[in-house]
N, C-alpha and C positions, 0 to 999 in steps of 0.2 A: 631446899631449893627446887627439890622434886614437888613439892606441896604448892611453891611459887609458879610453877610452869603449869601444875594441872589448873589452878584457880585461874591463871590467864587464857589457856585455853578454854577452859568451862566459860570464861567471859565471852571470849572472842565467838563462839558456839551461839551463845544467845545473840549476839549483836548481828549475826548473819542468818538470813533465812536458810534452812535447810533443803538443799536442791539433793535430788537423789541419783543416783549416778547408775547409769545402766551397764550391765556390762556387756561385753562383744558379743557373748553367746547369745543373750537374750534381746539384743538390737536384732541379731541376723535371724531368729527365731520369729522375730516381730514383723519383719520385711517379707519373709515367705508367706508367712499366713497371711498377710495384706495382698502378695502377688495371687494368691490361691485364690481369696475372697473375690479380687476384680478381675480374673482371668475369663469370663464369658462376657464381661458387660461391652468391650468394644467391637465385638463379632458383628457384623451387619444381619446376620441370619438372627441372631437371638436378642436383638434390639429393635424393635418397628420403627421406634423413632428416628434411628439414622437411615432407615430406608425412604423414610418421608423427608428427611433433610436432603438426601440425594435426590428425590424426584424435585423437590424446591429448587435444589441450585441447577438442576437440567432446565427446568423451567425458565426460570430467572434469566440464564445464559440465552437462552432460544429469543427470549423478549429483546433481550439486551441487543444481538446480533440483528433482527428486524428492525430495530429502531435505526440503529446505524444505517444499515440500507435503505429504508426510507428516507431517511435526513442526505444520504448523499444522492438518492433521485431526485429529490425537491431542491437539492443544490444545484445539480445539474442543470434542469430545466429552468430555474427562475436565474440563472447567468448566463443561459445562452448557450450550454455546450451541448453538441451534439455526437452522437454515435458515429465514431468512422464507417462502421459497418452497414448503416442506413442507406449512406448516398456516396455515391464515386465522386463527388465534389466535396472535398474538405478542407475549407480556407481556414487556415489557422489564425492569421492576422493580419490587418491592414496596416501599413506602416507609412510614414512621409519616407521619400527616398534620400538617400543622401548623396547621390550619385545623380547629375543632370535634373534635381527638384523631381515636380510630379509625386506620383503615389505608387506605392510599391505593394504587392502582396505576396504572402507565404502560404504555400501548400502543402499539405503534409499528406502522403500516403494516397495520392489522387490518380484515377486512371489517367493513362497519356491521351488516350482520346477525349476524353473531357476535358484536359488543360489545353490541348489544342484548339478544343471549340470556341474555349473563351478566349483564348487569345486570338484567333483567326475573327472572332467577332471583334475584337476591338481594333485590329489592324483591317478590316475589312477584306481578307482575304478567302481561298479555300484549302482544304487540307485532304489529300489524296493518300491512300495508303495503298503501296504497291505490295506489301505482305500484310497478313492479318494479324500476325502474333504481336505487334508493337502495340495493337489498339489496348489490350488488357494488361499492359506493363504500368505498375506501379511505383510512382516516384513522390520524391518530394523536393520542393524547390521553392524559389523566391523567382519573382516577375517583377521588373520594373516597369512601368507603361510609359515612360515617359523617355526609355529608349527604343532605337528602332529593333525592328523583328529580325535584322540579320545579327545583332549580339544574341537575342535570346536563342535562337536558331544555334548558335555557334556555343553555348554553354550547353543545349542537351547535347549537340554533338560530342560533347566529351564523355556522356556515360557510353560504356562498352556496350557493343553490339546494335546499338542505334544509329541510323543516319540521316538526319533530315538535310532537303536542299530546298532553294526556294527559286523559283522562276518566274517572275513578271509576280502576280497576287497569289501563286500558289506555292504551298509546303508540299514535298513530297517526303512521306516517310515509309522507311525500309530498315531490313537489317543488315548489317555490313557482312 
């Protein structure tokens, strides 16, 4: 029976390829040797190609950001957007007014004196400032050109610290 088992084992060995088995100590020793060999390869000062890759990456990043900035400038110019810092009159949009028909305009971050100049020209009146401080106030508002002047003045009177009154064809502006 022992002979049969030996013959069977021998037959199995011949049918399977031999695979060397690594001992745990040998595997640990091999891993340490590989770590020791590769120790200096990943540090930047020892590898000049890593420096070149870093410089190339920075260069590509700068070109990418510059391209995005140029595209944004081109986009804003071709679609008519303006920088609100360049002009006191910042007309955001014109729209058909739902109340009373006519046309409406929306203003964003516009100086009060510029806005009242536009409104006064439309209604054919003059603006008198009793105080100088309100002139430089910046506001955002909408204006329906078909509404009477008194409704627009009432809208601006809702702002804290601002007082507008109309007498005839004159708008008086002062602080409350």
